[in-house]
C-alpha positions in Angstrom: 74.0 -8.9 -48.9 70.0 -8.4 -47.9 69.0 -4.9 -48.5 65.5 -5.0 -46.9 63.2 -1.7 -48.3 60.1 -0.3 -45.5 57.4 1.0 -48.3 56.6 0.0 -51.5 55.6 3.6 -53.0 57.9 5.5 -55.9 60.8 5.9 -53.8 61.0 2.3 -52.5 60.3 0.3 -55.5 62.3 2.6 -57.8 64.9 2.0 -55.4 64.5 -1.9 -55.3 64.3 -1.5 -59.2 67.8 -0.2 -59.9 69.3 -2.5 -57.2 68.5 -5.1 -59.2 69.8 -3.6 -62.6 73.1 -2.8 -60.8 73.3 -6.0 -58.4 72.4 -9.6 -57.7 71.8 -8.7 -54.1 68.8 -10.2 -52.0 66.1 -7.4 -52.4 63.0 -7.7 -49.8 60.1 -5.0 -49.8 57.6 -4.7 -47.0 54.0 -2.9 -47.0 51.5 -3.3 -45.2 49.0 -0.9 -47.0 49.1 -3.1 -50.5 50.7 -6.1 -51.7 51.8 -4.4 -54.9 52.8 -1.2 -56.0 50.4 1.3 -57.6 50.4 4.5 -58.5 49.1 6.9 -55.8 48.6 9.8 -57.8 45.8 7.7 -59.5 43.6 6.9 -56.3 41.2 9.8 -57.0 40.3 8.4 -60.7 39.2 4.5 -59.0 37.1 6.5 -56.5 35.9 8.0 -60.1 35.3 5.6 -62.1 38.0 5.9 -64.6 40.4 3.0 -63.5 40.1 -0.2 -61.1 43.1 -0.6 -59.1 44.5 -3.2 -61.5 44.9 -0.3 -64.0 46.9 1.8 -61.6 50.0 -1.2 -60.9 53.1 -0.2 -63.4 54.1 -3.8 -63.1 52.1 -6.9 -63.9 52.3 -9.4 -61.1 54.6 -12.0 -62.1 57.2 -9.2 -62.7 58.4 -9.2 -58.9 58.8 -12.9 -58.7 61.0 -12.7 -62.8 63.3 -9.8 -61.2 64.1 -11.8 -57.6 62.3 -9.0 -55.9 60.9 -10.5 -52.3 57.5 -9.1 -51.1 56.7 -9.1 -47.4 52.6 -7.6 -47.0 52.4 -6.7 -43.1 53.2 -3.3 -40.8 56.4 -2.7 -39.6 56.0 -2.1 -35.4 59.7 -1.2 -34.8 63.2 -1.7 -36.2 66.2 -3.0 -34.1 69.1 -1.4 -35.3 71.3 -2.9 -32.8 70.3 -6.3 -34.0 69.9 -5.1 -37.7 66.3 -6.9 -37.5 62.9 -5.3 -38.8 60.3 -6.6 -36.7 56.7 -6.7 -37.8 53.4 -6.8 -36.0 53.0 -10.2 -35.4 56.1 -10.7 -34.4 57.8 -11.9 -37.5 61.7 -10.4 -37.6 63.5 -9.8 -40.8 67.5 -9.3 -41.1 69.2 -6.8 -43.3 72.0 -6.0 -44.3 71.1 -2.3 -45.6 68.1 -1.3 -44.7 66.0 1.7 -47.0 63.2 3.4 -44.9 60.7 4.7 -47.3 57.9 5.1 -45.2 56.0 7.8 -47.2 53.7 10.6 -45.6 50.5 10.7 -43.6 47.7 13.3 -43.7 48.2 15.9 -40.7 45.7 15.8 -37.9 46.4 19.0 -35.3 45.0 17.8 -32.4 40.8 18.7 -33.3 38.7 17.0 -30.9 37.0 14.0 -32.8 39.2 13.8 -35.2 39.7 10.2 -34.8 35.8 9.2 -35.3 34.9 6.8 -37.4 34.1 8.7 -41.0 36.7 11.0 -40.5 39.6 10.5 -42.3 42.5 11.7 -45.0 43.4 10.8 -48.4 46.6 9.8 -49.0 46.6 5.9 -48.8 44.6 2.9 -50.4 43.2 2.6 -46.9 42.0 5.8 -47.1 40.3 5.3 -50.4 38.5 2.2 -49.2 37.1 4.2 -46.4 36.2 6.5 -48.6 34.7 4.0 -50.8 32.5 2.2 -47.3 31.3 5.9 -46.2 29.9 7.2 -49.7 27.1 4.6 -50.1 24.5 6.9 -47.9 26.3 9.9 -47.4 24.4 13.2 -47.8 26.9 15.6 -46.9 30.6 15.8 -46.2 33.3 18.4 -45.1 36.8 18.9 -46.3 39.1 20.5 -44.2 41.9 22.3 -45.9 42.7 24.1 -49.0 45.8 22.1 -50.8 46.3 20.1 -53.7 45.1 16.8 -51.8 41.8 19.0 -51.1 41.2 19.5 -54.9 41.2 16.2 -55.5 38.8 15.1 -52.7 36.4 17.7 -54.2 36.4 16.6 -57.7 36.4 13.2 -56.3 33.1 13.7 -54.4 31.6 15.9 -56.9 32.0 13.3 -59.7 29.5 11.2 -57.4 27.1 14.1 -56.9 27.9 14.1 -53.1 27.6 17.6 -51.4 30.1 18.9 -49.4 31.3 22.1 -47.4 35.3 22.7 -48.0 36.9 24.4 -45.5 39.9 27.2 -46.0 41.8 29.0 -43.2 43.5 31.4 -45.9 41.8 34.7 -47.1 42.1 32.9 -51.0 42.8 29.6 -52.0 46.5 27.9 -51.3 47.6 32.0 -51.1 50.4 30.3 -48.7 51.8 29.0 -52.2 50.8 30.8 -54.6 51.1 34.6 -55.7 47.8 36.8 -55.5 46.9 36.4 -58.6 46.8 32.8 -59.2 45.4 32.2 -55.9 42.4 34.9 -57.2 42.3 33.0 -59.9 41.8 29.6 -58.5 39.6 30.8 -55.8 37.0 31.8 -58.8 37.9 28.8 -60.6 36.5 26.4 -57.6 33.4 28.4 -56.8 32.5 28.6 -60.7 32.5 24.5 -60.6 29.2 24.9 -57.6 31.8 24.0 -54.6 30.7 25.6 -51.6 33.9 26.9 -50.1 34.2 28.7 -47.1 37.4 31.1 -46.9 39.1 31.8 -43.6 37.2 29.2 -41.9 38.7 26.7 -39.7 38.0 23.6 -38.4 37.4 23.5 -34.3 35.6 20.4 -33.6 34.1 17.5 -34.7 31.0 16.1 -33.0 30.0 11.9 -32.9 27.2 10.0 -32.0 27.0 7.5 -29.5 28.2 4.8 -31.9 31.4 6.4 -32.7 30.8 8.4 -36.0 30.9 11.8 -37.1 28.0 13.6 -37.5 28.5 17.3 -37.3 31.7 20.1 -37.3 32.0 23.0 -35.5 34.1 26.0 -37.6 36.1 28.4 -35.8 33.1 30.9 -36.7 30.5 29.0 -34.7 28.7 27.2 -37.3 27.3 23.5 -37.0 27.4 21.7 -40.5 26.0 18.2 -40.4 28.1 15.7 -42.2 28.7 11.8 -42.5 32.5 12.3 -43.4 35.1 14.6 -43.1 38.2 14.2 -45.0 41.2 15.7 -43.5 43.6 17.2 -46.4 45.7 20.0 -44.0 48.7 18.9 -45.6 50.9 15.3 -44.8 53.8 15.2 -42.6 56.7 12.2 -42.8 55.5 9.0 -41.5 57.8 8.3 -39.0 56.3 8.2 -35.3 56.8 4.6 -34.9 60.6 5.4 -35.4 60.9 7.9 -32.6 63.3 7.4 -29.5 65.3 4.3 -31.6 68.1 6.2 -32.1 67.6 7.5 -35.1 67.7 11.0 -35.6 64.3 12.5 -36.7 63.4 16.2 -37.1 59.7 16.5 -39.2 61.6 13.4 -40.9 64.9 11.0 -40.9 67.6 13.4 -41.4 69.7 12.2 -44.6 73.2 13.1 -45.6 73.7 13.8 -49.4 73.9 10.4 -49.4 70.7 9.5 -48.3 72.0 7.9 -45.3 70.7 8.3 -42.1 72.8 8.8 -38.5 73.0 4.8 -38.2 75.4 2.7 -40.4 73.8 0.9 -43.2 70.0 2.8 -43.2 68.7 5.1 -45.4 65.7 7.3 -46.0 64.1 8.2 -49.5 61.3 10.0 -50.3 58.2 12.1 -47.9 59.7 10.9 -45.0 63.5 12.1 -45.8 64.5 15.0 -44.5 68.0 16.7 -46.4 70.3 18.1 -43.6 71.8 20.5 -46.2 68.9 20.8 -49.4 70.3 22.6 -52.1 69.2 26.1 -53.3 66.2 26.5 -53.8 65.0 23.1 -52.1 63.5 22.2 -49.5 64.5 19.8 -46.7 61.2 17.7 -47.6 59.6 17.5 -50.3 56.6 15.6 -50.6 56.3 15.1 -54.9 56.2 11.9 -57.0 59.1 12.9 -59.4 61.5 13.1 -55.9 60.6 10.1 -54.7 61.6 8.6 -57.7 65.0 10.6 -58.1 66.1 9.3 -54.5 65.0 5.6 -55.0 67.3 5.6 -58.0 70.1 7.9 -56.3 70.6 5.6 -53.4 70.4 2.4 -55.3 73.6 3.2 -56.8 75.2 4.5 -53.6 74.3 0.9 -51.7 75.5 -0.6 -54.6 78.8 0.7 -54.6 78.4 3.9 -56.6 78.2 6.5 -54.3 75.8 9.2 -55.3 75.2 12.8 -53.8 71.5 12.9 -54.2 70.9 16.1 -56.9 67.4 16.9 -57.7 68.1 19.8 -59.5 65.7 22.6 -60.2 62.0 22.6 -58.3 58.8 21.5 -60.4 55.6 20.6 -59.6 52.0 20.4 -61.7 49.2 19.3 -60.5 45.1 20.1 -61.5 42.6 22.5 -60.4 39.3 20.6 -61.5 40.0 21.1 -65.6 42.7 23.8 -65.2 46.3 22.7 -65.2 49.0 24.1 -63.1 53.0 24.5 -63.8 55.6 25.6 -61.7 59.4 25.7 -62.6 62.1 27.2 -60.1 61.1 30.0 -58.0 57.5 31.6 -57.4 56.8 33.0 -54.4 53.4 34.3 -52.8 55.7 37.4 -50.9 58.7 37.8 -53.3 61.9 39.4 -51.8 62.8 43.0 -53.3 65.0 41.2 -55.9 62.2 39.3 -57.8 60.6 41.2 -60.6 57.6 39.5 -62.1 56.4 39.4 -65.1 52.1 38.6 -64.9 49.9 38.2 -68.0 46.5 36.9 -67.5 44.0 35.7 -70.6 40.7 37.9 -70.2 38.6 34.6 -69.9 40.5 34.3 -66.7 41.8 30.7 -66.6 45.0 31.2 -68.6 47.9 33.1 -67.1 51.8 33.1 -67.0 53.9 34.2 -64.5 57.9 34.6 -64.9 60.3 35.4 -62.4 63.2 37.2 -62.9 66.3 39.2 -60.9 65.6 42.7 -60.6 69.6 43.6 -61.0 70.5 41.7 -63.4 67.4 40.1 -65.9 68.2 36.3 -64.7 65.0 34.6 -65.2 64.4 32.7 -61.7 60.6 31.3 -62.1 58.1 30.3 -64.4 54.0 29.6 -62.7 51.5 28.6 -65.1 47.8 28.1 -65.1 46.2 26.3 -68.2 49.2 26.4 -70.7 51.7 23.9 -70.6 56.1 24.7 -71.0 58.1 22.1 -72.1 60.1 21.3 -68.8 63.5 20.7 -70.8 63.5 24.4 -72.2 62.1 26.1 -68.6 65.1 23.9 -66.7 67.3 25.2 -69.2 66.9 28.8 -69.0 66.6 28.4 -65.6 70.0 26.6 -65.0 72.0 29.2 -66.8 70.0 32.2 -65.5 68.9 33.4 -69.1 67.9 36.8 -69.2 64.0 37.5 -68.7 64.6 39.4 -72.9 66.3 36.4 -74.4 63.8 33.7 -72.7 60.4 36.5 -74.2 61.9 36.5 -77.4 62.2 32.4 -77.2 59.2 31.9 -75.6 57.2 29.7 -78.5 60.4 27.3 -77.9 58.9 26.3 -74.5 55.2 26.5 -75.5 54.1 22.6 -75.3 50.4 22.8 -75.9 49.4 21.5 -79.5 49.4 23.9 -82.8 45.8 24.0 -82.9 45.4 25.4 -79.7 45.9 29.0 -79.3 48.9 30.8 -79.0 49.7 33.2 -76.4 53.3 34.3 -76.7 52.6 38.0 -78.7 50.6 38.9 -76.0 53.0 37.6 -73.3 55.8 39.7 -75.2 53.5 42.9 -75.3 52.6 42.7 -71.8 56.2 43.0 -70.9 56.6 45.7 -73.7 54.3 47.6 -72.1 55.4 47.2 -68.6 58.8 48.5 -69.4 58.9 50.7 -72.3 60.7 48.3 -74.8 59.8 46.8 -78.1 60.7 43.2 -77.9 59.5 40.9 -80.7 59.2 37.4 -80.8 61.7 35.2 -82.9 60.3 33.5 -85.8 58.8 30.3 -84.7 60.9 26.8 -84.9 59.7 23.7 -85.2 60.6 20.9 -83.2 63.9 19.7 -84.7 64.6 23.4 -83.6 63.9 22.8 -80.1 66.0 19.6 -80.2 69.1 22.3 -81.0 68.3 24.6 -78.8 68.4 21.7 -76.0 71.4 20.5 -77.2 73.5 24.1 -77.1 
């Protein structure tokens, strides 16, 4: 059986690796972005000089031949599902018995005039990084459009080279469509503390170009003209599926898949950022463009294709990121505008750089989510509490089990419990701090 995978990101390569572990099937991976799989989250560190591209490749170049995973370097133009063929831009056709589509995301463009000028790029692909590098040599000023995680990455990258830039964010506080008000305010303060020219409640209206087709300035929604030679479009991403529309494949925002990640066309699967789950699990979204879900989908679809039908089960929602030097983690459900039954304990260190939010059901006391800024909690401990619906007061008394920071770091558990006592009038106390082996015993229960 010949299995063809379009896309060599984390989803596609995980699928290829696990198919090889489970079978002797022929595997071909197609990508026009890069010859070899690389770590996409590491792109920023290449630009900042912390890594070279070679350092971002998890596997040596000999790995692919040794594991009999064929690589085709080229862009896919279309798929002939009736004939079971993938057609490349150069006209080359590759037949398949089963097809996995793992084409990832593309930066959002919202029809801004001038959005296709030279010097206007996203920050998603290797080609985007190469474009940024090409424009950086004589770059006098840049503009970043969009206040998400990718925008913060681009801000940190430009700042590492001393390139001045303006950061346009349409919201009244940074990322307040995701973060609760207190955390959003913290991130906003922190970004500005790094000397960033952050313009809130300001949108991109249009981009002007010169006679050579290069961007020269942007016009904002407030009528301001900002001269620049580079515009970074970081207003989110969307599934990279345009070349598959009108092909018979059922597509909404992404390619619709069932619980086994199969599309409406037999023997065709979609995984990663480009896949839209028809009936997502409670607490999960139909499209989740994060690294670890792509990895999970890749492993899941490999088992199904190799005769072990396995439903996709992503478990409890999790994500992590970094706002300059403030780490961010979220587990479970933490909403910026929560429903009436969601109660919340929020504690913030006076330094304004560390906070913990624990969301719980107002009626039952069961924990629903954790939001952490500048503090790290153990994934497996939080996951267990959320899966079991542990009562908020049991969580608080055992909070030291979750703390992942080294022991010589400041410990905040007592202050968090004190905040809960002040909020509720209770007199909870931390249970005696336990060693790592006690954490492992806790997880085994």
